[in-house]
Structures are given as C-alpha cells and as structure tokens.
C-alpha positions in Angstrom: 43.8 11.4 57.6 40.3 12.4 56.1 40.1 13.9 53.1 38.2 17.4 52.7 35.0 17.4 51.3 34.7 19.7 48.4 32.4 22.8 49.5 30.5 24.1 46.4 29.3 27.2 48.4 32.8 28.2 49.1 33.6 27.7 45.3 31.0 29.6 44.2 31.4 32.5 46.6 34.8 32.6 45.1 34.8 32.1 41.6 31.5 32.9 40.3 30.7 36.3 39.1 27.0 36.9 38.7 25.7 40.1 36.6 23.2 40.8 39.3 26.1 41.6 41.4 27.9 43.7 39.0 27.3 47.3 38.3 28.5 49.8 35.5 31.5 52.0 36.4 31.3 55.0 34.5 33.9 56.5 36.7 36.7 54.0 35.7 37.9 55.8 32.5 36.4 59.4 33.5 39.9 60.8 33.2 39.8 59.9 29.4 36.0 61.5 29.3 37.3 64.8 31.2 40.0 65.2 28.1 37.2 64.9 25.5 33.6 63.8 26.0 33.9 61.3 23.1 36.1 58.9 25.3 33.0 58.0 27.6 32.7 54.3 28.3 31.5 52.1 31.1 33.3 49.0 32.4 32.0 46.2 34.3 34.8 43.8 36.1 34.5 40.0 36.4 38.0 38.8 36.7 40.7 40.8 38.3 41.1 44.9 38.5 42.4 45.2 34.9 45.0 48.0 33.7 43.2 50.7 35.6 44.0 48.7 39.2 40.7 50.3 40.5 39.9 48.2 43.6 36.8 46.2 43.2 36.1 43.5 46.2 33.1 42.2 43.8 35.5 40.4 41.5 36.8 37.2 41.2 40.6 37.2 41.8 43.0 37.2 38.7 45.4 34.2 38.6 46.5 34.9 34.7 44.5 37.2 33.1 41.5 39.9 33.5 38.0 40.1 32.2 35.6 42.5 31.9 32.5 44.1 29.7 32.5 47.5 28.6 29.7 49.5 27.1 30.4 51.8 24.1 27.7 54.3 23.8 26.9 55.2 20.2 29.8 57.5 18.8 32.2 56.6 21.8 35.8 56.1 20.7 38.2 54.1 23.2 41.5 56.0 22.3 44.5 54.5 20.7 46.8 52.9 23.8 49.5 50.7 23.9 50.1 47.6 26.4 53.7 46.9 26.7 53.6 43.7 28.5 50.1 42.0 27.4 47.8 41.2 24.7 44.5 42.3 24.7 41.5 40.8 23.4 38.1 42.6 22.3 35.3 40.3 21.5 32.3 42.2 20.3 28.8 40.9 22.3 26.4 43.3 20.7 26.6 45.9 17.8 29.5 46.7 15.2 32.4 48.7 15.6 35.6 49.8 14.2 39.0 48.6 15.7 41.6 51.0 15.4 45.3 49.7 15.2 48.7 51.5 14.9 52.1 50.5 14.5 54.4 52.6 16.9 56.3 55.4 15.2 53.4 55.3 12.2 51.1 57.8 11.3 48.5 55.6 9.8 45.4 54.2 11.7 44.2 51.2 10.4 40.3 50.4 10.9 39.4 46.9 11.1 35.3 46.4 11.2 34.0 44.0 13.9 30.4 42.9 14.2 28.9 41.1 16.6 30.8 37.7 17.9 34.0 39.1 16.0 37.1 39.3 18.1 40.4 41.0 17.5 43.6 40.4 19.7 46.1 42.9 20.0 49.7 41.9 20.6 51.8 43.9 23.0 53.9 46.9 21.4 50.8 48.0 19.2 48.3 50.7 19.5 45.0 49.4 19.8 41.6 51.4 20.2 38.1 51.2 19.5 35.3 53.2 17.9 31.5 52.7 17.8 30.6 54.6 14.9 27.0 53.5 14.9 24.0 54.6 15.9 23.4 51.9 18.7 25.2 51.3 21.8 27.6 48.0 21.7 28.9 45.9 24.2 32.2 44.1 24.3 34.2 41.9 26.2 37.9 42.8 26.9 40.4 40.4 28.2 44.1 41.3 29.4 46.9 38.6 29.4 48.2 39.4 33.0 47.0 39.7 36.3 48.3 43.6 36.9 49.2 44.5 33.3 50.9 47.5 33.5 49.5 51.1 32.8 48.8 51.5 29.2 50.3 54.3 27.3 49.0 56.5 24.7 50.2 58.4 21.6 53.2 60.3 22.5 52.4 64.1 23.1 48.9 63.4 23.5 46.8 64.7 26.2 46.2 61.6 27.6 49.8 60.5 27.5 50.4 63.4 29.6 47.6 62.5 32.3 48.9 58.9 32.2 52.5 60.0 33.9 50.8 61.8 36.4 48.3 58.9 36.9 50.9 56.1 37.1 51.9 57.2 40.8 48.5 57.0 41.9 48.1 53.7 40.4 51.3 52.2 42.1 49.6 53.5 45.4 46.4 51.6 44.6 48.4 48.3 43.8 50.3 48.5 47.0 47.4 49.6 49.2 48.4 52.9 50.3 45.2 54.2 49.0 
C-alpha cells in the first residue's frame, strides 16, 4: 500500500492563521459595552471560538484551547468575570495594564500591574478582569484552556450577570448550529 504524501498546502490551509486574513471584532463584546462604554474592546480570533462561541469560519479549529488577541483602548476595562471550567491566560503584547483579581465571596479586588511581555494565568473559580489605565492602546493575547469554554459568569447581581443569564440560551443555540 502506498503511503500518502504530506501536503504542505493543505496543512497550511488548516493550521495557519495569518494576520492579513483576520479582522478586529468590535461586536463580540458589544453586549458589555452597551452596559457601560468603558467595556469596549475588540477581539481577533486565531484558534477556536473562545468563550463567546461566535461563529468564525476563519479560525484554526481548536483541539485543546482557544487563542485570540484583544485590543484594549486607553481607559477600557475588561469586567471581572469567572470561568468555572478553565484557566485563562493574559499575555501583554503591547502596553501596560492592571490585571484585576477577586476571590469568590470577597469584596476586595486585587490589582496586579502587567507590562509588555508579562503574563498572568487565572485558575478556574477566580474572578479576573483587566484595566488599561494608561493613555495608550494596549494589546494582549488571551488563551482559554478548553475548546468550548463555559460562558463566564459575572459578579452576582451585576447588570452583566443578568444579561449573561439571558445570553446563555443564545450561546447554546450557536454552538449547536441552530443559529
């Protein structure tokens, strides 16, 4: 039996995501921005759909994790949220930001300064967020440790948590191909 020859063109088509083929998605987190304009951020997906589960046929299919970049305009905040099923990694590519960490059931929010090429890994069950408190746009890489992470939760009773409950049903329909 003849062995199939490796096809580098097919490999590249399936496993390479080029910047020139990506676009910033300012709408993926628009639901947060509608609650508060300071939550405005943009995502550029490379591997997998991420926790938002937006359909993006231009990504490398995820097998074990998701990978995207996020544009953080000056003054923006990525609100505190909790992933119950995965760790989440923020790696700062450009700029300086504050990582926000809060234990479940506690009021204190801890701030950790992250500069260019600094990294933070938040384990499941810990609230995490990000604040670009500078005057310049920042850029970060975001990794989630699952192919289809659960939709994150927000601080109990917050407007974002109330909206999350509503959107959870919509997300399931997207994942199941009913949308």
